[in-house]
BADRENZA-7846 format. One line per field, with one value per atom (N, C-alpha, C): residue number from 1; residue in three letters; chain; atom name; x, y, z. Coordinates in steps of 0.05 Angstrom, whole numbers. Last residue first. Example, Ala and Ser with C-alpha at 12.3 -4.5 7.8 and 13.67 -1.06 7.14 Angstrom:
REM residues 2
n	2:2:2:1:1:1
res	SER:SER:SER:ALA:ALA:ALA
chain	A:A:A:A:A:A
atom	N:CA:C:N:CA:C
c1	257:273:258:264:246:264
c2	-45:-21:1:-114:-90:-66
c3	142:143:157:156:156:156
END
This chain:
REM residues 258
n	258:258:258:257:257:257:256:256:256:255:255:255:254:254:254:253:253:253:252:252:252:251:251:251:250:250:250:249:249:249:248:248:248:247:247:247:246:246:246:245:245:245:244:244:244:243:243:243:242:242:242:241:241:241:240:240:240:239:239:239:238:238:238:237:237:237:236:236:236:235:235:235:234:234:234:233:233:233:232:232:232:231:231:231:230:230:230:229:229:229:228:228:228:227:227:227:226:226:226:225:225:225:224:224:224:223:223:223:222:222:222:221:221:221:220:220:220:219:219:219:218:218:218:217:217:217:216:216:216:215:215:215:214:214:214:213:213:213:212:212:212:211:211:211:210:210:210:209:209:209:208:208:208:207:207:207:206:206:206:205:205:205:204:204:204:203:203:203:202:202:202:201:201:201:200:200:200:199:199:199:198:198:198:197:197:197:196:196:196:195:195:195:194:194:194:193:193:193:192:192:192:191:191:191:190:190:190:189:189:189:188:188:188:187:187:187:186:186:186:185:185:185:184:184:184:183:183:183:182:182:182:181:181:181:180:180:180:179:179:179:178:178:178:177:177:177:176:176:176:175:175:175:174:174:174:173:173:173:172:172:172:171:171:171:170:170:170:169:169:169:168:168:168:167:167:167:166:166:166:165:165:165:164:164:164:163:163:163:162:162:162:161:161:161:160:160:160:159:159:159:158:158:158:157:157:157:156:156:156:155:155:155:154:154:154:153:153:153:152:152:152:151:151:151:150:150:150:149:149:149:148:148:148:147:147:147:146:146:146:145:145:145:144:144:144:143:143:143:142:142:142:141:141:141:140:140:140:139:139:139:138:138:138:137:137:137:136:136:136:135:135:135:134:134:134:133:133:133:132:132:132:131:131:131:130:130:130:129:129:129:128:128:128:127:127:127:126:126:126:125:125:125:124:124:124:123:123:123:122:122:122:121:121:121:120:120:120:119:119:119:118:118:118:117:117:117:116:116:116:115:115:115:114:114:114:113:113:113:112:112:112:111:111:111:110:110:110:109:109:109:108:108:108:107:107:107:106:106:106:105:105:105:104:104:104:103:103:103:102:102:102:101:101:101:100:100:100:99:99:99:98:98:98:97:97:97:96:96:96:95:95:95:94:94:94:93:93:93:92:92:92:91:91:91:90:90:90:89:89:89:88:88:88:87:87:87:86:86:86:85:85:85:84:84:84:83:83:83:82:82:82:81:81:81:80:80:80:79:79:79:78:78:78:77:77:77:76:76:76:75:75:75:74:74:74:73:73:73:72:72:72:71:71:71:70:70:70:69:69:69:68:68:68:67:67:67:66:66:66:65:65:65:64:64:64:63:63:63:62:62:62:61:61:61:60:60:60:59:59:59:58:58:58:57:57:57:56:56:56:55:55:55:54:54:54:53:53:53:52:52:52:51:51:51:50:50:50:49:49:49:48:48:48:47:47:47:46:46:46:45:45:45:44:44:44:43:43:43:42:42:42:41:41:41:40:40:40:39:39:39:38:38:38:37:37:37:36:36:36:35:35:35:34:34:34:33:33:33:32:32:32:31:31:31:30:30:30:29:29:29:28:28:28:27:27:27:26:26:26:25:25:25:24:24:24:23:23:23:22:22:22:21:21:21:20:20:20:19:19:19:18:18:18:17:17:17:16:16:16:15:15:15:14:14:14:13:13:13:12:12:12:11:11:11:10:10:10:9:9:9:8:8:8:7:7:7:6:6:6:5:5:5:4:4:4:3:3:3:2:2:2:1:1:1
res	ILE:ILE:ILE:CYS:CYS:CYS:LYS:LYS:LYS:ARG:ARG:ARG:LEU:LEU:LEU:ARG:ARG:ARG:SER:SER:SER:ILE:ILE:ILE:ALA:ALA:ALA:SER:SER:SER:LYS:LYS:LYS:GLU:GLU:GLU:LEU:LEU:LEU:ARG:ARG:ARG:SER:SER:SER:VAL:VAL:VAL:GLN:GLN:GLN:ALA:ALA:ALA:GLN:GLN:GLN:SER:SER:SER:ILE:ILE:ILE:GLY:GLY:GLY:VAL:VAL:VAL:GLU:GLU:GLU:ALA:ALA:ALA:SER:SER:SER:VAL:VAL:VAL:GLU:GLU:GLU:MET:MET:MET:GLN:GLN:GLN:THR:THR:THR:LYS:LYS:LYS:GLY:GLY:GLY:GLU:GLU:GLU:TYR:TYR:TYR:PHE:PHE:PHE:ARG:ARG:ARG:LEU:LEU:LEU:GLU:GLU:GLU:LEU:LEU:LEU:ILE:ILE:ILE:LYS:LYS:LYS:ARG:ARG:ARG:GLU:GLU:GLU:ARG:ARG:ARG:GLU:GLU:GLU:SER:SER:SER:LEU:LEU:LEU:LYS:LYS:LYS:GLY:GLY:GLY:ILE:ILE:ILE:ALA:ALA:ALA:GLU:GLU:GLU:ASN:ASN:ASN:LEU:LEU:LEU:ALA:ALA:ALA:ILE:ILE:ILE:GLN:GLN:GLN:GLU:GLU:GLU:THR:THR:THR:TRP:TRP:TRP:ARG:ARG:ARG:GLU:GLU:GLU:ASP:ASP:ASP:THR:THR:THR:ASN:ASN:ASN:LYS:LYS:LYS:THR:THR:THR:ASP:ASP:ASP:SER:SER:SER:VAL:VAL:VAL:GLN:GLN:GLN:ASP:ASP:ASP:MET:MET:MET:VAL:VAL:VAL:TYR:TYR:TYR:ILE:ILE:ILE:ALA:ALA:ALA:ASP:ASP:ASP:GLY:GLY:GLY:ASN:ASN:ASN:GLY:GLY:GLY:THR:THR:THR:PHE:PHE:PHE:VAL:VAL:VAL:PRO:PRO:PRO:GLU:GLU:GLU:TYR:TYR:TYR:LEU:LEU:LEU:SER:SER:SER:LEU:LEU:LEU:PRO:PRO:PRO:GLU:GLU:GLU:THR:THR:THR:VAL:VAL:VAL:ALA:ALA:ALA:GLU:GLU:GLU:MET:MET:MET:ALA:ALA:ALA:PHE:PHE:PHE:VAL:VAL:VAL:VAL:VAL:VAL:ASP:ASP:ASP:GLU:GLU:GLU:ARG:ARG:ARG:LYS:LYS:LYS:ILE:ILE:ILE:GLY:GLY:GLY:LEU:LEU:LEU:GLU:GLU:GLU:ARG:ARG:ARG:ALA:ALA:ALA:ILE:ILE:ILE:GLN:GLN:GLN:GLU:GLU:GLU:VAL:VAL:VAL:SER:SER:SER:PRO:PRO:PRO:GLU:GLU:GLU:ARG:ARG:ARG:GLN:GLN:GLN:ASP:ASP:ASP:ARG:ARG:ARG:ASN:ASN:ASN:ILE:ILE:ILE:LEU:LEU:LEU:ALA:ALA:ALA:GLU:GLU:GLU:ARG:ARG:ARG:ALA:ALA:ALA:GLN:GLN:GLN:LEU:LEU:LEU:VAL:VAL:VAL:ARG:ARG:ARG:TYR:TYR:TYR:ALA:ALA:ALA:THR:THR:THR:ASP:ASP:ASP:ARG:ARG:ARG:MET:MET:MET:SER:SER:SER:ARG:ARG:ARG:SER:SER:SER:VAL:VAL:VAL:ARG:ARG:ARG:LEU:LEU:LEU:THR:THR:THR:SER:SER:SER:ASN:ASN:ASN:ASP:ASP:ASP:ARG:ARG:ARG:LEU:LEU:LEU:TYR:TYR:TYR:ARG:ARG:ARG:ARG:ARG:ARG:VAL:VAL:VAL:GLU:GLU:GLU:GLY:GLY:GLY:ILE:ILE:ILE:ILE:ILE:ILE:MET:MET:MET:PRO:PRO:PRO:VAL:VAL:VAL:GLY:GLY:GLY:TYR:TYR:TYR:THR:THR:THR:SER:SER:SER:PHE:PHE:PHE:LYS:LYS:LYS:VAL:VAL:VAL:GLN:GLN:GLN:GLN:GLN:GLN:SER:SER:SER:ILE:ILE:ILE:ASP:ASP:ASP:PHE:PHE:PHE:ASN:ASN:ASN:ASP:ASP:ASP:VAL:VAL:VAL:ALA:ALA:ALA:LYS:LYS:LYS:ILE:ILE:ILE:LEU:LEU:LEU:GLY:GLY:GLY:ILE:ILE:ILE:CYS:CYS:CYS:GLY:GLY:GLY:ILE:ILE:ILE:GLN:GLN:GLN:PHE:PHE:PHE:LEU:LEU:LEU:ASP:ASP:ASP:ASP:ASP:ASP:ALA:ALA:ALA:LEU:LEU:LEU:GLU:GLU:GLU:GLY:GLY:GLY:ARG:ARG:ARG:GLY:GLY:GLY:THR:THR:THR:PHE:PHE:PHE:LYS:LYS:LYS:GLN:GLN:GLN:ILE:ILE:ILE:VAL:VAL:VAL:SER:SER:SER:LEU:LEU:LEU:VAL:VAL:VAL:LEU:LEU:LEU:ARG:ARG:ARG:LEU:LEU:LEU:ASN:ASN:ASN:GLY:GLY:GLY:ALA:ALA:ALA:ILE:ILE:ILE:LEU:LEU:LEU:ALA:ALA:ALA:GLU:GLU:GLU:ARG:ARG:ARG:ALA:ALA:ALA:SER:SER:SER:LYS:LYS:LYS:ASP:ASP:ASP:GLY:GLY:GLY:ASN:ASN:ASN:LYS:LYS:LYS:ALA:ALA:ALA:ARG:ARG:ARG:LYS:LYS:LYS:LEU:LEU:LEU:LEU:LEU:LEU:GLU:GLU:GLU:ALA:ALA:ALA:SER:SER:SER:GLU:GLU:GLU:GLU:GLU:GLU:SER:SER:SER:LYS:LYS:LYS:LEU:LEU:LEU:VAL:VAL:VAL:LYS:LYS:LYS:LEU:LEU:LEU:LYS:LYS:LYS:ALA:ALA:ALA:THR:THR:THR:ASN:ASN:ASN:VAL:VAL:VAL:GLY:GLY:GLY:SER:SER:SER:LEU:LEU:LEU:GLU:GLU:GLU:VAL:VAL:VAL:LYS:LYS:LYS:GLY:GLY:GLY:ALA:ALA:ALA:ALA:ALA:ALA:THR:THR:THR:MET:MET:MET
chain	A:A:A:A:A:A:A:A:A:A:A:A:A:A:A:A:A:A:A:A:A:A:A:A:A:A:A:A:A:A:A:A:A:A:A:A:A:A:A:A:A:A:A:A:A:A:A:A:A:A:A:A:A:A:A:A:A:A:A:A:A:A:A:A:A:A:A:A:A:A:A:A:A:A:A:A:A:A:A:A:A:A:A:A:A:A:A:A:A:A:A:A:A:A:A:A:A:A:A:A:A:A:A:A:A:A:A:A:A:A:A:A:A:A:A:A:A:A:A:A:A:A:A:A:A:A:A:A:A:A:A:A:A:A:A:A:A:A:A:A:A:A:A:A:A:A:A:A:A:A:A:A:A:A:A:A:A:A:A:A:A:A:A:A:A:A:A:A:A:A:A:A:A:A:A:A:A:A:A:A:A:A:A:A:A:A:A:A:A:A:A:A:A:A:A:A:A:A:A:A:A:A:A:A:A:A:A:A:A:A:A:A:A:A:A:A:A:A:A:A:A:A:A:A:A:A:A:A:A:A:A:A:A:A:A:A:A:A:A:A:A:A:A:A:A:A:A:A:A:A:A:A:A:A:A:A:A:A:A:A:A:A:A:A:A:A:A:A:A:A:A:A:A:A:A:A:A:A:A:A:A:A:A:A:A:A:A:A:A:A:A:A:A:A:A:A:A:A:A:A:A:A:A:A:A:A:A:A:A:A:A:A:A:A:A:A:A:A:A:A:A:A:A:A:A:A:A:A:A:A:A:A:A:A:A:A:A:A:A:A:A:A:A:A:A:A:A:A:A:A:A:A:A:A:A:A:A:A:A:A:A:A:A:A:A:A:A:A:A:A:A:A:A:A:A:A:A:A:A:A:A:A:A:A:A:A:A:A:A:A:A:A:A:A:A:A:A:A:A:A:A:A:A:A:A:A:A:A:A:A:A:A:A:A:A:A:A:A:A:A:A:A:A:A:A:A:A:A:A:A:A:A:A:A:A:A:A:A:A:A:A:A:A:A:A:A:A:A:A:A:A:A:A:A:A:A:A:A:A:A:A:A:A:A:A:A:A:A:A:A:A:A:A:A:A:A:A:A:A:A:A:A:A:A:A:A:A:A:A:A:A:A:A:A:A:A:A:A:A:A:A:A:A:A:A:A:A:A:A:A:A:A:A:A:A:A:A:A:A:A:A:A:A:A:A:A:A:A:A:A:A:A:A:A:A:A:A:A:A:A:A:A:A:A:A:A:A:A:A:A:A:A:A:A:A:A:A:A:A:A:A:A:A:A:A:A:A:A:A:A:A:A:A:A:A:A:A:A:A:A:A:A:A:A:A:A:A:A:A:A:A:A:A:A:A:A:A:A:A:A:A:A:A:A:A:A:A:A:A:A:A:A:A:A:A:A:A:A:A:A:A:A:A:A:A:A:A:A:A:A:A:A:A:A:A:A:A:A:A:A:A:A:A:A:A:A:A:A:A:A:A:A:A:A:A:A:A:A:A:A:A:A:A:A:A:A:A:A:A:A:A:A:A:A:A:A:A:A:A:A:A:A:A:A:A:A:A:A:A:A:A:A:A:A:A:A:A:A:A:A:A:A:A:A:A:A:A:A:A:A:A:A:A:A:A:A:A:A:A:A:A:A:A:A:A:A:A:A:A:A:A:A:A:A:A:A:A:A:A:A:A:A:A:A:A:A:A:A:A:A:A:A:A:A:A:A:A:A:A:A:A:A:A:A:A:A:A:A:A:A:A:A:A:A
atom	N:CA:C:N:CA:C:N:CA:C:N:CA:C:N:CA:C:N:CA:C:N:CA:C:N:CA:C:N:CA:C:N:CA:C:N:CA:C:N:CA:C:N:CA:C:N:CA:C:N:CA:C:N:CA:C:N:CA:C:N:CA:C:N:CA:C:N:CA:C:N:CA:C:N:CA:C:N:CA:C:N:CA:C:N:CA:C:N:CA:C:N:CA:C:N:CA:C:N:CA:C:N:CA:C:N:CA:C:N:CA:C:N:CA:C:N:CA:C:N:CA:C:N:CA:C:N:CA:C:N:CA:C:N:CA:C:N:CA:C:N:CA:C:N:CA:C:N:CA:C:N:CA:C:N:CA:C:N:CA:C:N:CA:C:N:CA:C:N:CA:C:N:CA:C:N:CA:C:N:CA:C:N:CA:C:N:CA:C:N:CA:C:N:CA:C:N:CA:C:N:CA:C:N:CA:C:N:CA:C:N:CA:C:N:CA:C:N:CA:C:N:CA:C:N:CA:C:N:CA:C:N:CA:C:N:CA:C:N:CA:C:N:CA:C:N:CA:C:N:CA:C:N:CA:C:N:CA:C:N:CA:C:N:CA:C:N:CA:C:N:CA:C:N:CA:C:N:CA:C:N:CA:C:N:CA:C:N:CA:C:N:CA:C:N:CA:C:N:CA:C:N:CA:C:N:CA:C:N:CA:C:N:CA:C:N:CA:C:N:CA:C:N:CA:C:N:CA:C:N:CA:C:N:CA:C:N:CA:C:N:CA:C:N:CA:C:N:CA:C:N:CA:C:N:CA:C:N:CA:C:N:CA:C:N:CA:C:N:CA:C:N:CA:C:N:CA:C:N:CA:C:N:CA:C:N:CA:C:N:CA:C:N:CA:C:N:CA:C:N:CA:C:N:CA:C:N:CA:C:N:CA:C:N:CA:C:N:CA:C:N:CA:C:N:CA:C:N:CA:C:N:CA:C:N:CA:C:N:CA:C:N:CA:C:N:CA:C:N:CA:C:N:CA:C:N:CA:C:N:CA:C:N:CA:C:N:CA:C:N:CA:C:N:CA:C:N:CA:C:N:CA:C:N:CA:C:N:CA:C:N:CA:C:N:CA:C:N:CA:C:N:CA:C:N:CA:C:N:CA:C:N:CA:C:N:CA:C:N:CA:C:N:CA:C:N:CA:C:N:CA:C:N:CA:C:N:CA:C:N:CA:C:N:CA:C:N:CA:C:N:CA:C:N:CA:C:N:CA:C:N:CA:C:N:CA:C:N:CA:C:N:CA:C:N:CA:C:N:CA:C:N:CA:C:N:CA:C:N:CA:C:N:CA:C:N:CA:C:N:CA:C:N:CA:C:N:CA:C:N:CA:C:N:CA:C:N:CA:C:N:CA:C:N:CA:C:N:CA:C:N:CA:C:N:CA:C:N:CA:C:N:CA:C:N:CA:C:N:CA:C:N:CA:C:N:CA:C:N:CA:C:N:CA:C:N:CA:C:N:CA:C:N:CA:C:N:CA:C:N:CA:C:N:CA:C:N:CA:C:N:CA:C:N:CA:C:N:CA:C:N:CA:C:N:CA:C:N:CA:C:N:CA:C:N:CA:C:N:CA:C:N:CA:C:N:CA:C:N:CA:C:N:CA:C:N:CA:C:N:CA:C:N:CA:C:N:CA:C:N:CA:C:N:CA:C:N:CA:C:N:CA:C:N:CA:C:N:CA:C:N:CA:C:N:CA:C:N:CA:C:N:CA:C:N:CA:C:N:CA:C:N:CA:C:N:CA:C:N:CA:C:N:CA:C:N:CA:C:N:CA:C:N:CA:C:N:CA:C:N:CA:C:N:CA:C:N:CA:C:N:CA:C:N:CA:C:N:CA:C:N:CA:C:N:CA:C:N:CA:C:N:CA:C:N:CA:C:N:CA:C:N:CA:C:N:CA:C:N:CA:C:N:CA:C:N:CA:C:N:CA:C:N:CA:C:N:CA:C:N:CA:C:N:CA:C:N:CA:C:N:CA:C
c1	-136:-138:-166:-149:-137:-140:-168:-186:-175:-123:-148:-166:-88:-82:-107:-114:-111:-105:-108:-135:-134:-53:-67:-95:-45:-33:-47:-72:-80:-70:-44:-72:-82:6:4:-25:-5:4:1:-19:-38:-31:28:2:-17:64:69:43:40:42:46:48:21:20:103:90:61:133:122:108:193:167:155:237:240:214:246:236:238:266:281:273:228:255:271:183:182:211:198:194:195:197:222:221:142:162:189:119:114:134:168:145:142:185:191:165:186:173:179:202:223:213:153:174:196:120:110:131:149:129:124:182:194:175:143:166:178:110:99:122:147:134:124:159:180:169:110:123:144:104:85:97:147:146:127:133:157:158:62:85:109:32:37:61:31:16:19:57:70:56:19:42:56:-12:-23:-1:22:12:2:28:52:44:-25:-12:12:-32:-49:-37:6:9:-7:-16:11:15:-64:-64:-38:-44:-61:-61:-20:-4:-18:-64:-43:-25:-92:-105:-84:-58:-64:-75:-14:-37:-41:29:33:11:4:16:17:-12:-33:-22:-1:13:-8:-4:-16:0:31:29:18:42:17:13:91:70:42:125:120:97:129:114:106:120:136:118:111:96:111:142:142:125:130:126:123:132:156:153:85:89:112:94:79:82:109:121:106:99:89:103:128:108:95:196:174:154:219:216:193:224:232:232:212:193:199:225:235:213:201:198:208:209:212:213:160:188:189:109:116:145:93:96:104:88:103:109:55:84:100:6:17:47:0:0:13:0:21:23:-48:-21:1:-87:-84:-56:-82:-77:-73:-97:-70:-63:-152:-135:-106:-181:-170:-152:-234:-210:-200:-273:-281:-257:-264:-256:-264:-283:-292:-286:-254:-283:-293:-202:-207:-237:-211:-204:-209:-221:-241:-236:-172:-197:-219:-138:-133:-159:-176:-159:-156:-170:-184:-165:-164:-149:-164:-222:-200:-188:-269:-251:-229:-303:-302:-284:-299:-325:-324:-245:-264:-291:-226:-217:-237:-250:-257:-249:-223:-252:-262:-170:-177:-207:-176:-167:-175:-190:-209:-202:-142:-167:-188:-107:-103:-128:-128:-126:-124:-120:-147:-148:-64:-79:-108:-53:-45:-60:-72:-85:-78:-35:-64:-79:12:9:-20:0:5:1:-2:-26:-24:50:27:3:101:84:60:154:131:113:217:200:179:238:232:213:242:257:252:184:203:216:144:170:192:101:99:126:119:114:114:119:145:142:64:83:109:45:36:55:69:76:68:42:71:80:-10:-5:25:-3:-13:-7:12:31:23:-37:-12:8:-71:-77:-52:-48:-48:-54:-55:-29:-29:-111:-95:-68:-131:-142:-123:-102:-105:-114:-111:-84:-85:-164:-158:-131:-190:-173:-166:-258:-230:-215:-315:-299:-270:-349:-334:-317:-369:-387:-373:-333:-333:-351:-295:-322:-322:-254:-257:-286:-245:-260:-265:-216:-241:-258:-171:-189:-216:-149:-158:-177:-136:-155:-167:-97:-121:-143:-58:-70:-97:-43:-55:-70:-20:-43:-58:23:1:-24:55:43:20:71:54:40:102:79:60:141:124:99:167:153:133:188:169:153:224:202:180:260:243:219:269:271:251:293:272:276:330:336:314:318:311:315:323:345:339:257:281:303:212:217:242:205:211:217:189:216:224:137:156:184:110:107:129:124:132:131:101:130:139:47:59:89:42:36:49:51:72:67:4:27:50:-42:-33:-10:-56:-50:-41:-68:-43:-35:-117:-94:-68:-146:-142:-119:-147:-134:-128:-177:-149:-134:-225:-211:-182:-239:-234:-218:-247:-225:-218:-291:-266:-242:-343:-326:-298:-377:-370:-353:-383:-406:-400:-334:-354:-379:-309:-301:-322:-333:-337:-331:-313:-342:-348:-258:-269:-299:-253:-248:-259:-266:-283:-279:-224:-251:-270:-180:-182:-211:-189:-188:-192:-186:-211:-212:-132:-153:-180:-93:-102:-126:-46:-73:-78:13:2:-25:46:27:18:114:88:71:164:142:115:198:205:183:181:173:180:156:176:168:145:134:157:165:158:146:179:158:147:206:198:175:258:237:232:294:275:252:316:310:288:324:342:336:284:287:304:291:267:270:362:338:315:396:389:363
c2	101:96:93:114:88:81:166:145:117:192:191:169:186:175:171:217:188:174:268:257:227:274:273:261:275:254:251:322:296:273:361:357:330:355:352:345:367:340:334:422:403:374:444:446:425:434:423:422:464:435:421:515:506:476:519:517:507:475:500:496:435:440:466:417:426:429:404:383:391:452:427:406:491:494:468:468:474:476:471:445:448:526:512:484:535:548:534:507:498:510:500:513:502:443:463:475:403:429:450:351:371:399:327:317:337:356:350:338:369:388:382:326:353:372:285:284:311:302:299:299:299:324:323:244:264:291:222:215:236:243:250:244:218:247:256:164:173:203:157:158:168:114:140:138:67:68:95:75:59:59:102:118:102:58:79:95:31:17:38:69:60:47:71:95:87:20:29:53:22:2:11:63:66:47:40:64:68:-2:-8:16:26:8:3:51:67:51:7:24:41:-14:-30:-13:41:23:7:76:52:32:114:121:97:99:111:118:47:61:73:37:37:54:-5:22:22:-56:-45:-15:-67:-83:-72:-36:-27:-43:-67:-42:-33:-137:-114:-89:-201:-178:-154:-263:-239:-217:-330:-307:-282:-373:-367:-343:-372:-393:-387:-303:-328:-347:-244:-266:-291:-174:-200:-221:-130:-127:-153:-116:-136:-129:-58:-72:-91:-28:-56:-71:23:9:-21:40:32:18:94:66:60:140:134:104:138:137:130:182:158:159:229:207:181:265:273:250:241:243:250:247:220:221:303:289:262:313:324:309:284:277:287:312:283:275:363:359:329:356:363:358:348:326:331:378:380:355:345:362:361:308:335:354:255:272:301:234:222:241:263:267:257:242:270:276:188:195:224:195:183:190:216:232:221:174:198:215:112:133:156:51:76:95:-17:7:32:-56:-48:-22:-65:-87:-81:-25:-31:-55:-25:-23:-33:-30:-48:-48:14:-13:-34:55:51:23:49:47:41:60:34:29:114:94:66:137:138:117:129:117:116:158:129:115:210:198:168:217:217:204:216:197:194:262:236:213:302:297:270:296:291:286:311:283:277:364:346:317:383:385:366:374:360:360:363:380:365:317:325:341:294:313:323:226:250:268:180:203:228:138:152:175:111:109:122:122:130:129:97:126:136:44:57:87:36:31:46:47:63:61:5:33:52:-39:-36:-7:-28:-30:-26:-28:-4:-5:-82:-60:-35:-106:-112:-90:-85:-81:-86:-102:-73:-68:-160:-148:-118:-172:-173:-159:-169:-151:-149:-208:-182:-161:-252:-240:-212:-265:-254:-241:-243:-261:-249:-226:-217:-237:-216:-235:-226:-209:-197:-218:-236:-233:-221:-233:-258:-256:-182:-187:-211:-175:-185:-191:-163:-143:-152:-203:-195:-177:-207:-230:-221:-156:-164:-187:-157:-137:-145:-197:-202:-182:-170:-195:-200:-129:-123:-146:-161:-144:-136:-181:-200:-185:-137:-148:-167:-134:-112:-122:-181:-177:-156:-168:-192:-189:-125:-121:-144:-150:-128:-125:-187:-196:-175:-154:-170:-180:-88:-116:-132:-36:-47:-77:-15:-13:-24:-27:0:4:-78:-60:-31:-93:-100:-79:-86:-66:-72:-128:-102:-80:-169:-170:-142:-166:-151:-152:-199:-170:-155:-251:-241:-211:-254:-257:-246:-250:-230:-230:-298:-273:-250:-335:-332:-307:-332:-319:-316:-357:-334:-319:-397:-405:-382:-368:-385:-393:-346:-329:-344:-393:-375:-356:-413:-429:-412:-374:-379:-394:-380:-355:-358:-432:-426:-400:-423:-442:-437:-390:-380:-397:-378:-401:-391:-338:-339:-362:-335:-345:-349:-321:-300:-309:-371:-349:-327:-398:-407:-385:-368:-371:-378:-376:-349:-350:-431:-420:-392:-433:-447:-436:-404:-395:-407:-435:-407:-398:-481:-482:-455:-462:-472:-474:-446:-426:-436:-474:-475:-455:-444:-454:-454:-465:-449:-461:-459:-473:-454:-455:-442:-456:-473:-493:-480:-431:-452:-472:-400:-392:-412:-414:-426:-420:-362:-377:-388:-328:-355:-372:-284:-282:-309:-326:-298:-298:-368:-364:-334:-361:-384:-379:-309:-318:-339:-289:-309:-320:-251:-272:-295:-216:-234:-257:-217:-207:-226:-211:-228:-217
c3	-657:-629:-619:-710:-704:-675:-706:-716:-709:-686:-670:-679:-730:-703:-686:-768:-772:-746:-745:-750:-754:-746:-720:-723:-802:-786:-759:-816:-828:-811:-789:-782:-792:-815:-786:-778:-868:-861:-831:-861:-873:-865:-840:-825:-835:-882:-855:-839:-922:-925:-898:-901:-906:-909:-900:-875:-878:-951:-941:-914:-939:-951:-940:-911:-939:-954:-859:-876:-906:-838:-834:-854:-851:-860:-858:-825:-854:-865:-772:-785:-815:-765:-762:-775:-775:-791:-790:-733:-760:-780:-680:-693:-721:-637:-658:-670:-598:-592:-613:-600:-599:-595:-599:-582:-579:-634:-607:-589:-682:-670:-641:-694:-692:-677:-696:-677:-672:-737:-710:-689:-780:-773:-744:-781:-777:-767:-793:-768:-760:-845:-824:-796:-871:-869:-847:-869:-856:-852:-854:-872:-857:-803:-816:-835:-776:-801:-816:-729:-749:-776:-699:-710:-732:-684:-702:-715:-650:-675:-695:-610:-625:-651:-591:-603:-620:-570:-592:-606:-529:-550:-575:-498:-509:-532:-481:-498:-512:-450:-474:-493:-409:-426:-452:-388:-400:-418:-368:-388:-403:-329:-353:-375:-308:-305:-331:-288:-305:-302:-254:-280:-298:-205:-222:-250:-166:-187:-206:-95:-121:-141:-53:-63:-91:-38:-29:-37:-57:-68:-60:-26:-53:-67:20:21:-7:2:9:8:21:12:21:2:18:5:5:-11:6:41:25:7:70:49:30:82:87:63:109:95:102:107:114:97:95:115:123:79:79:101:47:72:71:2:-1:26:14:-3:-5:82:55:40:118:113:85:172:144:140:226:217:187:245:230:220:266:285:271:225:249:267:188:182:206:214:211:204:212:238:235:157:173:200:141:130:148:170:174:165:149:178:184:96:102:131:101:92:99:160:133:126:196:194:166:212:206:206:218:241:236:170:196:219:133:135:162:143:146:149:129:156:162:74:92:121:56:54:72:63:79:79:64:51:70:104:95:81:90:98:87:110:91:101:138:133:112:154:126:119:211:198:169:223:235:221:195:187:198:224:196:186:272:272:243:257:267:266:242:222:231:290:268:247:317:328:306:286:289:299:293:266:268:347:337:309:349:364:353:318:308:322:351:325:314:392:398:372:366:376:382:356:333:342:408:391:367:426:439:421:377:393:403:387:370:388:386:400:380:388:372:387:415:426:410:425:407:422:448:460:444:416:444:458:369:370:399:383:376:377:391:413:408:341:363:387:312:306:329:333:337:333:315:343:350:259:272:302:250:244:259:264:279:275:225:254:271:177:183:213:186:183:189:186:211:209:135:155:179:110:97:117:144:143:131:131:157:157:68:83:110:57:60:76:49:34:34:111:89:76:154:131:107:195:179:155:214:205:186:271:244:237:324:308:279:348:360:342:314:318:328:321:294:296:375:366:338:372:388:379:341:331:346:376:350:338:415:422:396:387:395:404:383:359:365:436:425:400:439:456:446:401:397:414:424:398:393:469:472:446:446:463:466:421:404:420:444:450:432:402:418:421:367:395:413:316:325:355:296:292:300:270:285:279:240:261:278:206:194:215:240:228:217:255:271:260:217:216:231:232:206:205:283:280:253:269:285:282:241:227:242:280:260:243:308:320:300:292:276:288:327:300:282:373:373:344:356:363:361:349:326:331:400:379:355:426:434:412:399:398:405:414:385:382:468:460:430:468:477:468:428:435:442:409:437:447:356:371:400:339:338:353:342:361:361:300:328:348:257:261:290:264:265:270:256:282:285:201:220:248:179:175:195:194:203:201:164:194:206:113:122:152:111:107:117:165:137:135:209:203:173:237:215:207:301:283:261:318:315:294:333:332:329:336:317:314:378:351:330:437:419:390:482:460:442:520:529:507:489:510:518:443:447:467:421:441:446:379:378:397:339:367:366:290:298:326:283:263:273:324:325:306:342:328:331:404:381:368
END
């Protein structure tokens, strides 16, 4: 039975897992950092649903749900013990990567894939550096940061991680809370379709709309179809000198509008 359909995991009744409110979690974190063991235990117990949510994405790989749950709990405990309460970060934001990292390490160590010893050693160092940087900065480090931390090439970090990481679907959920799932694709940055680019595109479309029909036609032929001024001249029915003049004038007006 999968983790999603199993009520009891490692002796824990998952149907009755407690969910902490944000203020409760914050108070328990403060007390736990001051050495209150009961607060630490309450914090761990109150975030077991977080572990349950994370391990859903690892089901169907031949691993027992109980084993995955126990490994996820180790990641949760590490997150509780290393969380910096001075940072303005939600505990779940910090805890989810820690839990995922612990489960991935377990799956990697039990993988049937054959990876060279040197590559595996590099991967171990990368994972240790990543965890240390997460503990220090309370956020996921970049590949460049890990490479600088270890004094190795960026490519070596990428190759090592790819060698021990199974392919992951962009539509796999990494966390589900309060009915809202967070998918892998939600955590991948888009450098192409940014707000700035959308704004630039809107401004460009408005500027093009202010050009004459002939100017728009010339720009379309020149820059979208890649035709020479001579070819545009023949198609539009004006001289090359006129094409050149209208093209420069249109580009100048676009620049002023944008």
